[in-house]
Each structure stands twice: as C-alpha cells, then as structure tokens.
N, C-alpha and C positions, 0 to 999 in steps of 0.2 A: 467641417468646412467653414469658410468665412463668407459672409454675405453683407452687402450694403443695403440698407433699407431707407427709402425716402417716403415720408408720410406715416406718422405714428398715431393716427386717429383710432377709431373704434376697432379696426382690424389690424392695421400695420404694427401698432405697438405690441399686440398679443402675438403676432407672427414672430417678432423679434424674441419675445419672452419664451415662446414654445421652442424655438430653435436653441436658445441658450440653455434651457432645461435639458435639452438632448445633446449638449456638449459642443454645439457650434458657437462660433464667435460672430458678433455683429458690429457693424459701423453704422450709426443711425443719424438721420437728419430730419428735421421738421422746422417749418417757420415758427412754430410755437416752441420757444426755448424751454419752457417748463416740461414739455413732453420729452425733449432730448435729455434734460437733466434727470428726470425720473428714471429713464432707462439706463443712463450712465450710472446712477446709484445702484442699479440692479445688475451691473456687469457689462453693459454695452460700452463701446467707444463712441461717445457723443461728439459730434462735430458741428461747426457753425455755418457751413455752406457746402455747396456741391464740390468745389475744388478740394476742400479738406476731406470730404468723404472719399473721393477718388484716390487721393494721396494716401489714405489710411488702409487701402485694400491691396492685397498681394495679387500679382498677375498669375494667371488670367483672372480678371476681376468679374464679379457678378453683382449686379445692382438690381434690387427689386423696387419697382415704383408702385406705391399703393396710394394713389390719389384719385379724386373724382375724374370721371371720363370727360373728355373735351380739352379745353385750353390748359387746365392745370397739368394734365398728363402730357399733352403734346409739347408744351413749352419746356417741361422738365426733361423729356426725352431728347428734344433738340439740343438743349444745353449740355446734357450728358454726352451726346454724340461728338461734341467738340472737345470734350475732356478725356474721353476714354481712348483706348488704343486697339489696333487690330487684335482679334482673339478674345476681347472682352464681350460680356453678355449683358443685355438689358432685358429685364423681366417686367412685364406689365401684369400685375395681379388684380387690377381694378375691373370695372365693368365696361371696358372699351368696346366700341362698335367693331365687329370683326373685319370689315372692309378697311378700316383704318390700320388694323394690324398688318394686313397684306401689303398695304402701301409702305408702312414703316419698315417692315422686314426687307423689302426690296431696296429702300433708300439706305438703310443701315448696312446692308451687305456690301454696298459700293464703297463703304469706309472700312470694310473688314470686320464689322461688328455683327454679332448674332443677336437675334430678337426672339424672345419666347413670350407667348401670351398664355396666361394662366387664369382660367375662369375659376374663381375661388368662392366656395360656399361654406358657411359656418358661422358667419355673423359674429356677434359679440361673444359667442360661446366657443369659439375656435380654440382658445387657450386650453380649455378643459376637455372638449370633445374631439379636437382636431379639425382639419379642414378637408373637405371634399374638393379635389382639384381636377380640372379638365385642361390639359396642356397642349398647346400647339407650338410647332417649331421643328428645327432640325433634330433628327433622332439622336445623332451623336452628342449634341449639346445637351439635350434632355437627359441622356444617359449619364453624362458627366455631372449633372446637377442632382442626380437621383438621391444622394444622401440627404439633401435639403428637403426634397419633396417627401421622402419616406418619413422624415422626422415630423413634418407638418401634418401628414395624413393621420386619420384616426386609427389605422391599423385594423386587423380583422376583428378585434374585440370579441364580444360574445354573440355576434349576429350569426345565426345558422348559415352554413354554406349552401349555396344554391344547388339543388338536386340536379344531377346529370350535367352540371357545367363542366366543360373540358376546355382548358386553355393552358398554354405553356407560359403565359404571362399572368402572374397573380397580382399585379398592381391594382387592377380594378377592385379586387377583393380587399385590398388594403386601403382603398379610398382615393386612388388617383389613377388617371390614365394619360397616355400620350395619344391624343385624339387624331393627330395628323399634322399637316404643314401649318405654317403661320396663319393665324386667323381661326383655325378649327377649334381651338380651346375655347375662345370667347364665343364662337358660334354655338357650341354645345351648351355653354353656360347661359347664353341668351335664350335658347329654347327651354332650358331648365327653369329660368325665371318666368317665361311665358306660361309654362305649365303651373308654376307656383301661383300665378295670378288666378288661374282657373280654379285650382284647389281651394285657395283662400276664399274666393267668391262663393263657391259651393257651400262651404261651412257658414259663411256670413249670411247667405240667404236662408239656409236651413234654420239657423238659430233665430233669425228674424221672425220666421213663421212660428217657431216655438214660443218666442217671447210675446208675440201679439195674439196668442190663442185666447187670452183673457179679454180681448177687445169687446167693448160694449156694442159694437156693430153686429156681433154674433148673437144668435139666440142664447138665452141664459143657460140652457141645458148643454150647450156646445162649448161653453167657456171653460177653459182649464187654466188654473194658475200654476204653471209649470216651473219647477226649480231648474233653471237652465244650467246652473253650476253642477248640480247632481247629474244631469243628463250628460254633460261633457265628461264628468268623471267616470260614469259607468261605461260610456263608449270607449274610453281609453283602455278598458279591461276586457279583451277578448273580441271586441267588435272588428269587423272588416274595415272600418274607417279609422281605426287607430293610427296615429302618426305623430310626428313631432309637432306639426301644426295644431293638432288637436290637444297635445300636451300644453302648448303655449296658450291655447284658448281656455283650457281648464284653469291654468294658473291665473289668467286675467279675471275670469269669472269668480274664482274663489276669493279674490281680494276686492273686486269691484263689480258685483253682479249687474248693476245698471250701466256699467262702463261710462260713468259720468266723467272720468278723467281723460276721456278721449273725444276728439272733436268730431270724428266721422268724416272729415274732409280728407280723402285718401289721395296721397301723391302717387305718381308713377315716375320711376327713375330712368326710363329710357328703354330697358330691355323688352318690356311688353310691346311697345310701339315697333321696335326693330323686329320682333318675332312676327308681328302681323305683316310687316313689309316683306319679310322673307317668304311668308306664306303666299302673298300676292305674286311675288316673282316666280315662285315654284308652282303656282296654281293649285295650292293645297287648301281645301276648305277647313277653316278653324272657327266655327261658330262659337264655341265655348270660350276660347282664348280671346277672341275679338270682343265678345260681350262683356267679359270681365274687365277689359281695358276701358270700354265705354262706360261701364258702371262706375269706375273711378272718376271719370270726367263728370258724370252726373252727381257724384257725391259732393263735389265742390259747389254745387248749386243748391241741393237739398239733400241732406244726409239722413240716414236711418240708423236704427240700432245695429243692423248688419254692417253698416259702414264703420261704426265705432268698433265692431269686432275686427274688421280688417285693420284698423289703426292699432288695435291691441296686439294683433299677431305681428304686424310690422315692427312694433316696439319690442316684442318678445324676442324675435330672432335677430333684428338688426339695430336695435336701439334708436329707431326712427321716431322722432317726437312730433306729434301732430296735436297741438293743444287746443282745448275748446275755445270757441269765441267768447269774448267777454259779454 
C-alpha cells in the first residue's frame, strides 16, 4: 500500500522505514529538509510541502500525521482537510487527547473525510521491534488500512500465546487492536501511558532505596553497599518484575551506575495528566497513578537518584533527553 507521512522525527521516520522494508511505498514530508532527504535516499518519495504530498498520493489517499499533540497536529490536520478529497483518510499516530479526536472525526466527516486515531507505542525501537497500536475509528476504514497496521505491528514473535484465550480476531496477538470508534485508540494509549508512569515510579523508588542503603544515617551494621546494576540484571532473569522497563534500567545502570548523565528533572508529556482527569470524571480511585504524576512535578524542584532513573528509562524507550543542570 501507499501512505503519506508527515513528521519524520524519532518515530515518524522509522514508521516510514518499517513500511518500506515490508514492501509499502511512502510519500514523506517534514519541515526539516534533511529528514526528508534522508528518507528519499532510502526509497521514499520526499516532498517539500503538504500540497506536494497530497499530489503524490493515489486515491483514496491515506496520510499519517506523526507530530506533537496540540497546535502542530491541529494545524496540520486543518490544512490537510482543505487539500484532501472525500474518501481520503487522515491518521493521527501521535499522543493526541482523545476528546480532540472525537471533535476532529465529526468535523472531518462533514467533508467526506475519515479520521483514524492510532495510539502508538514502541518509541525509538519501533523499527526493530515493531509498534504496539491501539486504533480508533470506522471499522471499514481500519480494515482497509490493515496491511499497513499489520506491517508496523510486532507480529506474534516468540511470545507464548495466552492460555485459554479464545477470539476470532488475532490482531491483539499480533500487536494491534481496533479499540472502537474515534477517540478510543488514543484513550487506550492514554491509560497505557498512565500505567507506564506508575510502573516507572515503582522501579525508581525501589532502586532509590537500594542505592541509599549505604547511607551514613543508618547504623553501621545495617549499611549495605549494593551493586544496583547487578540487581537490575538478576531481576531480568526469572523475576516476576522482569519487563522491558527493567531491561532499559539495566542498560542504563550498566553504562552509568550513578546515573550522572541524567538530570532527574522528569518531564510529563500530557498523557499522565489526562489519565488522572479521566479517573476523576469516572470516579475511579487511582492513588498510584496520581502519585507518580505528582512525583514528576516534585522532581523539578528537588530530584533524587530515583528521578534520574526515571529520566534514564524515558531516554531508553523514547529518546527523551533531560540533561543535568550545569
């Protein structure tokens, strides 16, 4: 299939590459001309503006927008809506607020355009590992685009199949789902990221306790000088807390045990806040998720070793750079 892609940063560029490796063709655009040229050299059709991107696509067109949530995505989708024709599809693969998806889908449908929201997880490793995708939108449109999603997804790989699972739809096992109508994909991804905050915070706090066990404030006989890199490594092997986040933690500790290369001032990119807002609207208690968000706020005032570990994990999966203060 053919896909237009707008935004060739940490994830957008690799989405194009993974599709091309699987036999699809791409028409790509980014404000950074170097990104466009790099992908052009790899086989994509690089263009200089949105009009050229639309002109380079066969009907019915499909355009994937991979830009930061908010104005960059909103402005681009508005511009595309004036260039595309009835039957064309706009896909938002960023971390958009799900209520904006609902509004956009309604507005675009009045122009005969379809809107698909794709919560996309995989970070900078997606080219190699594939992308876990949570998709919202019209079922027939999602089905038409399935070859693209199937190529981007990780596939079944070597993960053992879930015992007693019964379903006529194996897409979840292959790494992507059609979650429901417009907005549902990004809603599921939003909750995914909220959970991610909590898991990361648990690792960060636990390793902070391990690291400070040698504190002089403790009685001498209770001080342990623990090798946190070895602890992360042994937990990766057979422990019930083994996970990709722990893998990333072990990688960071192996190269920088003191985590001096990380500031510990941990950013939040929106989804954590939106998850708490949804919990309030639905009257669902989320003490762990809310505490993990507030811990990030606190980290910008006074950071700990655990906060540096959060920064290390964010860099590991998403390439987020939070540099130490001078």
